[in-house]
C-alpha positions, 0 to 999 in steps of 0.5 A, a space after each residue: 557728840 561722843 560719836 563725832 570724829 573729833 572725840 577720836 582726835 582728842 583721844 589720840 592727842 591725849 595718848 601721844 601727850 601722855 607718852 611725852 608727858 611721862 618723861 622726867 622734867 627738863 632743866 626749866 621744868 625743875 624750877 617751874 614745878 616748885 613755883 606755885 608752892 613758893 608763890 604762896 610762901 612755900 615752907 615758910 607758910 607751911 611752918 606758920 600753919 604747923 605752929 597754928 600761926 594763921 596770921 603769920 601764914 597769911 602775911 607771909 603768903 601775901 608778901 610772897 605773892 607781891 614779890 612774885 607779882 613785882 619781879 617775876 615778869 622780868 629777867 634778872 631784875 634789880 631787887 629793891 633794898 626794901 624788898 631784899 628783906 621781905 622774908 628776913 624774919 622767916 629766914 631766921 625763924 625757919 633756918 633758911 640757908 643762903 647759897 653762899 652758905 652751902 659748902 658742898 656744891 661740887 655735885 648735884 646730890 639728892 640729899 642736898 635738895 631734900 634738906 633745902 627749904 622751898 621758899 621765895 629767895 630774893 638773894 637768888 632771884 637773878 637766876 630766874 627766867 622771865 616773861 612769865 606772870 603768875 597765872 600758869 603757876 596758879 593753874 598748876 596748883 591742882 597738878 601739885 596736889 595730884 603729885 602730892 597724893 600720888 607720892 604719899 607714902 612712897 618715893 617723892 617726885 624729887 627721888 623719881 627725878 633723880 632715878 627715872 627717865 619715865 614715870 607716870 608721876 611726871 605726867 601728873 605734873 603736866 596735867 594743866 598744860 595737857 588740858 590747855 592743849 585739849 581746850 586748844 583743839 576744841 577751840 580750833 575745831 569750833 572755829 574751823 567748823 563755823 568757817 569750813 564745815 565739819 570735815 575740814 574742822 575735824 582734819 584741821 583740828 587733827 593736824 593741830 592736835 598731832 603736830 609734833 610741836 603740839 605733842 612735844 610741848 603741850 606736855 611741858 611746864 613751860 608757860 606757852 602751853 597755858 597761853 595758847 588757848 587764851 590766844 585762840 579765844 582772844 583771836 576768834 572773838 576779836 574777828 567777830 567784834 566781841 571785844 569784851 570777851 576778846 579783852 578778857 581772853 587776851 588779858 589771860 594770855 598776857 597773864 600767861 606769858 608776855 609772848 602773847 603781846 605779839 598778837 597786838 601788832 597783828 590785831 592792829 594791822 587787821 583793824 586797819 585792813 577792816 577800816 580800809 575795806 569798809 571805806 571802799 564799801 560804805 558811804 562817808 556817814 556810815 563809815 564814820 559811824 562804824 569807824 567810831 564804833 570800831 575804835 571804841 571796841 578796840 579801846 574796850 578790848 585794851 582796857 579789859 586786857 590790862 585790867 585782867 593782866 594786872 592781878 597777875 603781874 605788875 604792868 610796869 615790870 611787864 612793860 619794861 621786859 616787853 620793851 627790852 629788845 628796844 630799850 636798855 634797862 638796868 639788870 642784875 649782872 649775875 643773872 641773864 645778860 639782858 643786853 643780849 636780847 636787844 635788837 642791836 646786840 642781835 645784829 653783831 656777829 659772834 667770834 667764830 670757832 677759829 677766833 676770827 671776828 666776823 665783818 658782816 655788815 649789820 644789815 646783812 646780819 639782820 637778813 640772816 637773823 630773820 631767815 631771809 638768807 635761808 632757802 625756806 624764805 622761798 616757801 614763805 614768799 610763795 605761801 604769802 602770795 597764794 594766801 593773798 589770792 585765796 584768803 576769804 575769812 577774817 580769821 585766816 587774814 588775821 592768822 596770816 598777819 600773825 605768821 608774818 610776825 614770826 620774822 621779827 620774833 626770830 630776830 629776838 629769840 632765834 630759831 631754837 627752843 621750839 616750845 616758843 613757837 606753840 604760839 604760831 601753831 593755831 594760826 598755821 592751822 587756820 591758814 592751812 585749812 583756808 588754803 588746802 582742801 580736805 582731801 589734801 589736808 588728809 595727806 598733811 595729817 598722814 605726814 604728821 602722823 609719820 613724824 609722830 611715830 618717829 618721835 614717840 619711839 623714845 620721847 626722851 631722845 627726841 628733845 635736846 632739852 631733856 637730861 636723862 636721869 636713868 638708862 631706861 627707854 620709854 618702852 623699856 620702862 613701860 614693860 619693866 625692861 632696861 634700856 
């Protein structure tokens, strides 16, 4: 195994992601990095443990987990009155400072953050993002442990964030996400080897591993990275009719981020296609037996998925957030404008820079939002036409169905924030490996590597989400020179 080319692919991936992973935390990551600690009560629980109050520590951790379980899946949720005071005893005992009590907020100061308790904050919950159950935070706990060991006796992670553009400690914070990418490469390699052989599997896995989207966003604390290997495992098991394992992995994907629910419509279409195929190829009696077996398998898949999700998110809260694009719900107006995520809002033009309101019809806005008016649509149509004529494996068919769902996905989320498209990358590689032979895939890989080299010259300037802390470039930081 160690002599196989896939090992070299994995090593190249680790090198590229190590460079990107050494960049200082972006705006969203700064909130995510403390979440595993807050999830179990944060400084409140530590305070109880320091005083020897084990019962208080356990109770605080349990209440904190419940609070996150209840509200973390939702954007700007309205906190119930009885939950606003979940930590009132701890707030008084440990001296929690509410946002309204902070007098100097004119500058972002290191001293202000160093002196602040890191705890669950019901009064500030409206500022949280959503769609993210608790599994990624739990899986990131080992990363926090590594950071704690690495910074003991020296500058803290917070101090590095304020002073450095690049530092190895940032890489440690993203350890779980980079590992998720590594698992994704191996899963893709195994699936492609089974379908197309060793050579195609190696090249396909390399395209995935070194794709700019992968090397930029697997080393990032956004929850999409954790979700991807579970989505791959759920898909590959589902097409093999291994519904129990597919349900387990899909439940874990849902427990990572609610974007995984996008797989459900593709699976439904895949099941309908399989039924249509069997009806043409089998007699009535055999078809009814197989259709009943398939229906039972799908039901098992759904029930197991729900059971696996439930420990990591309140299913009711989860469902409310998933349905946000289609159903109005109550939300805290101080936080994210949840109404802006609805499909009806997306079909209204914003006022242009000259102050003039657009008069485009809603149906035209719909075409624009999903990319139909963009020239790239021609390539999409061509790819689908070719795919329908050459797709042979079930995994490639399912991949096609998932990729088509990128159109409604863009309707809700737009075409920005590239990390959201990690979900589609494995299916792109599965379909590409089906349509393109190994020789041409090597040309695709060569193109990907050229793009990587451009990005890796200085990763800090390769992402618009980065907020530079200092002035050094990556290579300057590596060799001790200023930028």
